[in-house]
N, C-alpha and C positions, 0 to 999 in steps of 0.2 A: 233637506232631511239630514244632512251631514252633521249638523249641530246636535241632533238627538243622540249620536254615538259618543259625544263628549260629556263626561260626568260634570254636573253643575258643581258638586262638592266632592273632590277626591277623598277616598276613605281615610287616607293618612292624616288629613287635617280636619276630620269631622268633629272631634272634641274641641279643638281650639276654635273652630267655626261656631260651635254652639256657645262657647264661653264668650266670645267677642259679640256674638249676636245678642246675648243677654244684655249687653250694654245699650243696645238700641232701645230695649224696653225701659231701661233706667232713665235715659234722657227723654223718652216719650212720656213717662210718668211726670217728670219735672215740668215739661212743656205744658201738659194739659191739666195738671193741678193748678198751674199758675194762670192760665187764661181767664178762668172765672174770678180770679182775685181782683181784676180790674173793677168788676161790679161790686165785689165785697168791700174793697177799700173806699170806693165811691160813697157807699152808705155809711160805713163805720167811721171814716175820717171826715165825713161831710164835705167832700170836695167835688169839683166838676168832673164830667166824663173825660175831658181832655187831660186834666191833671192826673186822674186815676190811671189813664193810659200810660203814664210814665213808668208804671210797672213793666209794660212791654218794652219801653225804651231802655230801661235798665237791664232787663232780662236779655233782650236780643242785642243790645249794645255791647254786652260782654263778649259775644261772639266776634264782633267786628274788632274789638280791642285786642283780643288774644289769639286770633286765628293765625296771623303771620308769625308771632313769637312761638306759637305751638309748632308750626311747620318747621321753623328753624331749629327748634329743640329736637324734633323727631328726625330731621335731616342729619343732625350731628350725632344723635344717640341711636334710638330705635323706636319702633312702634310700641313695644311693650313698655318702655320707660315713659313714653308720652302718655300712655293709658294710665299708668300708675300715678303720675303727677296730676292728670286730669281728675281721677277719682279723689285724690287728696283735696284738691281745690273745691270739687263738688261737695264733699262732706263738710268742708269748712264753711262754705256759704250757707248750707242748710242748717248747720248748728248755730250760726249767728242769728237765726230767728229767735233764739231764746232771749238774748239781751235786747234784741229789737222790740220784742213784745213787752219786756220789762220796762223799757223807757218810753214806749208808746210814741215813737217818732217815725213818721212816714219815711223820711229820708234814710233812716237806719235800715228799714225794710228794703228800700231801693238798693242800698249798698250791699245787702245780703244777697239779693237777686243777682247783682252785678258780679260778685265774686263767685257765686254758684255757677254762673255761665262761663266764667273763665275755665272752669273744669270741663263743662260741656264742649267748649271750643277745642280743647285738647282731645277729648274723646272722639268727637266727630272728625277732626282732622286726621286722627290716627286710624280709627276703626273703619271708616268707609274705604280708603285705599287698601287697607289691610285685607278686608273682605274681597275686594277686587283682585288682589294678588293670590288668593287661595285657590288657584286652579287655572284652567285654560282661559285665555283672553276672549275667546269666542263666546264663552258663557258668563263673562264678567258682569254684564248688565243684569242678566237673569239672576245671578247669584246675589247681587246687591239688592235687587227687588225682593228676593226671598228673605234676606237678613232684615231689610227694612220693614217686612211684614210684621216683625215682632215689635216694631216701634209703636204701632197703634194698639197692640195688646197692652203695653205699658201705659199708653195714653188713656185707654179705656179704664184701667185701674185708677189712674190719676183723676179722671173725670168722676168716677164712682166715689172716690174718697172726697173730692170737692163737693159733690152733690149731697152725699149722705152724712158726712161728718163735719162739713164746714158750713155750706150755704144754708142747709135746713136748720143748723144749730145757731145761726146768728140771731141774737136777740134784737139787733138793730133792724132786722128785716121783718119783724112781726107787724101785722096789719090789723086794723080795726074792722068792724062789721061791714063798713062801706068800702073796704079795700085800700084805705089810705095808710101810709106808714105812721106808726106811733112814735118812733124815735125822735123825729124833729120837734115834736111837741113837749118832750120831756124837759125837766129842769137840768141845769148844768151838772148838778151833783148826780142825778139819775143817769145822765148821759155818760158820765165818767165811769160809773159802775158797769154799764152796758159795754162801753168801749173796752174796758179791761177784760171783761169776759170774752168778747168777740175776738180781740187780738190774740188771746191765749188759744182760742179755738182755731185760728189761722196758724198759729205757731206750732202746735203739737205735731201735725202730720209731717211738717218739714224737718223737725228735730228727729223724729223716728226715721225718716228717710235718710238723714245723715248717718245714723247708725247702720242702716242696711248697706249704704255705700261703703262704709269702712270695712264691713265684712267682705264685700265684693273685692275691695282693694287687696285684702289679705289673700283671697283665693287666687287672684291674678298673679300676685307676687310669688306664690309658691308653685304655680303651674308652669310646666314646660311648654313653651310656645314655639311655633315654626320659625325657622331662621329667615324671616322676611324682613330683616333689618335694613334700614337705609344705608347703602354703601357710601363711601366718600365720593362726593360728586366730582366729575371731571372738571367742571368749571365753577364759577362763583354763583351765589344765589342771584346776583344781578343778571348774570348770563341767562339763567333759567327764566327770570322775570321777563327779559326782553323777548325770549322765544315764545313765551306764553302770550304776550301782548300781540305778537305778530300772527298768532293762530286764531283765525276768524271763528272757527267752531267753538273753541274754548272761550274766547272773549265774549261772544254772544251768549254762551252758556252761563257765564257768571252773571251777566245782566238779567237773563231770563230767570235764573234761580232767585235773584233778588226780588223780582216781581212775583214769583211763585210763593215764596215764603210770606211776603206781604199779604197776598190773597188768602193764604191758609190761615194766618193769624187773625186777619180781619173777620173772616167767616166764622171762626171758632170763638173769638173773643166777644164779638158783638151780637151773637145769636141771643144772648141773655137780654140785651137792650131791645132787640127786635121783638122777642117774645114778651118782654115787659111792656112794650107799647101796646100789646094786645091784652094786657091786664094779667099776665101770668107772673107768679112769684119767682124769685131767683132759683129756688130749689127745683120747681117744676120746669122752668126754662132750661136748667142744666140737664134734665132728662132728655130733652131734644138734642142736646150736644152729644149725649151718650149714644143715642140712636144714629146720629151723623157719623160718629167714630166707628160704630158697628158696621155701617155701610162702607166706610173707608177701609176697614180691615177686610171685609168680604171681597171688596173690589181689588185689594192688593194681591190676594191669592189668585183671583180670577185673571188679572192681567199678567201675573207671573207665568201662569199656564199659557195664556194667549201668545206670549212672546216666543213660545216654541214654534208657532206657525205664522206669526205676523211680525213685520218689521217694527221694532220698538219706537222708531222715529215717527212712523205713520200713526201708530197707536197714540203717541203723545199728542199729535195734531188733532186726531179725532176726539180724544177726551177733553182737550182744551175747548173745542167747539161745543161739546156737550155742556161744559161748565159755563160757557158764555150764554147758552140758552137758559140754564137754570137761574143764573144771576140776573139776567134780563127780567125774568119773572119775579124775582125778589124785589127788584126796583119798581116794577109797574103794577104788581098785584098786591093790594093791601088785604090783610086778614090772614087766616090760617093757611090758605093755599100758598101765600108768599113764604110762610115759615116752613112749610113742607118742601118747597123748592130750595130753600136755603139748606135744609138738611140733606136734600138729594145732591147738592153740589159736592159734598164730600166724596160721593161715589166716583166722581170724575177727577178729583184731586189726587186719588190714591197713588197712581203710578208716577206722578210728576217729579217729585224731588229726586228719587233714585235714578229715574230715567234721564233727566237733565244732567245729573251728576255723572252717570256712566257715559253718556254721549260726549260730554265736554272733556272728560279725561281719556277717552278712547284714543289710542295711538300715541300718547305722550311717552317720552322716555322715562325710565325709572328716576333719574335725577330731577326731572321736572314735575313728577307726580305729587310729591309732598307739598310743594309750593302751589301747584295747581289745585290740590285739594283745599289748601288754605284759602285760596281765592273764592272757592265755592262755599266754604264755611263762612267767610266774611260776608258773602251775599245774604246770609241770614239776617243781616242788619236791616233788610227790608221789613222784617217783623218789628223793628224798633221805630221806624220812621213813619210808615203809612198809617198805623193805628192811631197815632197822635192826630193826624189830619182827619181821619174818619171820626174820631171822638169829637173834634171841633165842629164837624158838620152835624153830628147827632145833637150837640148842645143847642143848635138853632131851633129845635123842636119841629117847626114846619117850614117847608120850602115850596111855595106855591100851593098847589092842591094836594101835595104829598107830604107824608110824615118824613121828617129829616132823616130818620133812621133808615127808611127805604131808599131815599136818594143817595145816602152815603155808600150804598153797595155798588155805585157806579165805579168806585175805585177797584174792587176786585174784578169787575167786568173788564176794565181796561187791562188789568194784569193778565187775565186769561187770553185776551186778544194777542198780547205779546208772546205768550207761550205757544199759541197756535201758529204764529208766524215762525217761531224758532223750530217747531216740529216740522213745518213745511220746508223751511230752508235746509235743515239737516237731512231731510228725506230726499229732496229734489236737487239741492245745490252742493252742499258740503260733501 
């Protein structure tokens, strides 16, 4: 009960906390307006699911590329300067969608996603440990879960925009009376007109997002932030790296985070393909993604409250077991019940990212925290790698008696197994 007497957010940092927490919504929006773009580009550009999944490879590959440089920048300068540079890169990537749509080159879009996530890598590397530092260490994980609760709010907005302003507006996704796509049967000239329309439809929300990010950059620039700047480290970055490698709880946390992000991106990206296998259009399928994110958001607030009474590590283990149960149903149960179980998986995923993050960084020295945070942000590369593999499985169409899209969810199942083991080990061993 002692933790109840410690404020989660001290009054003196309430406004900066709110300001930094708004960034969680900004990258949540980017993440979840992008997930459905795999299905959108697959149709518009007439490419395979595996090739369309390069959207996720570029998007989450940007995290892996820039996480360490971001940490070194923050280590030398400050959290605030890292956030400002991150917002500048974020806006640049989003605004590059304008020329990408003009030239209609898939690789240009991939480059735009890649640069956009350079900015997100800076934001996540700075914002997560910054939030952890805004108060007592005993309430750090609870504080980060609260801040991360605003990530799905942004994600819901991203999903809504993707569903109502992109997917349902795609001319290439129109179907005839028998439910078959009309686009493949059009002439090359007709396809060119449709493709130009659809790429502009994809472009516009990203360009507007770039404008919003520029406004946020200005607000952060002129705001007074708490002096939680990175001090000059006692040793070199290599010394910090060696200490982190020797820390079993941290080392296992990075690996676990990699598998968590992979599971999350797979469950949210390929829900459209899963629903499409049941005959649902992309816009309708995206509505199930919105419901999944609603459950994710609800669960985030529930678990933040539960952490007042339950050990966060034990809760992580229990929720991973719940996700294993639902994804097992996704694999084995064909039909709408399998889709409902896929939606329900999001309820169990809600606490995983911030809890793994908080557990892994708990107890690290200040000079090791920024590089430690970078390692956990680099782990987001799991979202770049495993969706490619899942897309390749889905392209097989059938595997034995099961639809390949069902079988493909064995990958998230394995990821949740690894998370459950980490929850157990941190609760019982570390």
